SEDRENTI-133537 format. One line per 5 residues: their letters; for each residue x, y, z of C-alpha. Coordinates in Angstrom, 1 decimal. Each point is the difference from the previous one (the first is absolute). Layout:
BEGIN
a) X,Y,Z | ... $
//
This chain:
BEGIN
menyl) 106.3,111.7,83.2 | 0.9,1.0,3.5 | 0.8,-2.5,2.7 | -1.8,0.5,3.3 | 0.8,-1.3,3.4 $
tvfin) -1.6,0.0,3.5 | 1.9,1.3,2.9 | -1.1,0.6,3.6 | 0.3,3.5,1.4 | -0.8,0.2,3.7 $
depfn) -1.6,-3.4,-0.3 | -2.4,1.2,-2.8 | 0.3,-1.5,-3.5 | 1.0,2.5,-2.7 | 0.2,-0.7,-3.7 $
cessm) 2.6,1.8,-2.0 | 2.0,-0.1,-3.2 | 3.2,-2.0,0.4 | 1.9,3.0,-1.6 | -0.8,2.3,3.0 $
slkni) 2.8,0.7,2.4 | -0.7,0.3,3.7 | 0.3,3.8,-0.3 | -2.7,-0.1,-2.8 | -2.3,-2.0,2.2 $
llyld) 0.4,2.2,3.0 | -0.6,3.1,-2.0 | -3.0,-1.6,-1.7 | -1.5,-0.7,3.4 | 0.7,3.6,1.1 $
fdiqv) 2.6,-0.8,2.6 | 2.4,2.9,0.7 | 3.3,-1.9,-0.6 | 1.9,2.6,2.1 | -1.8,-1.2,3.2 $
vlvey) -0.5,-3.7,-0.3 | 1.8,-3.1,1.2 | -0.3,-3.1,-2.2 | 0.5,-3.6,1.0 | 0.4,-2.2,-3.0 $
nknil) -0.3,-3.7,0.7 | 1.2,0.6,3.6 | 2.9,2.3,-1.0 | 0.0,3.7,0.6 | 0.8,2.0,-3.1 $
sslef) 1.8,3.3,-0.4 | -2.0,2.6,-2.0 | 3.0,0.0,-2.4 | -1.0,-3.5,-1.0 | -3.6,0.8,-0.9 $
dsvfl) 0.9,0.6,-3.7 | 1.9,-3.3,-0.4 | -2.4,-2.4,1.7 | -2.4,-1.8,-2.3 | -2.5,-2.3,1.8 $
knndh) -0.8,-3.6,-0.8 | -3.3,-1.8,0.3 | -1.1,-0.5,3.7 | 2.7,2.3,1.4 | -0.9,1.8,3.3 $
levit) 0.4,3.6,0.8 | -0.7,1.8,3.3 | -0.2,3.8,-0.5 | 0.2,2.2,3.1 | -0.6,3.7,-0.2 $
ivggg) 2.0,2.2,2.4 | -2.2,2.7,1.6 | 1.5,2.8,2.0 | -1.9,1.8,2.7 | 0.4,2.2,3.0 $
//
């Protein structure tokens, strides 16, 4: 039986399996991990950390997509 938790992504509740890494969650939500900034519980994360971060119940993420233009 899987364990589920609720986290908040851009202030919206999101239910996920506790075994999912941050990278898994971002990919599941169709974020391009090459062009996002992630704030995890008020700390900015490096994209190199996405694989090793596993969320806990009620954690907060802010995901910002970088868009270029001319």
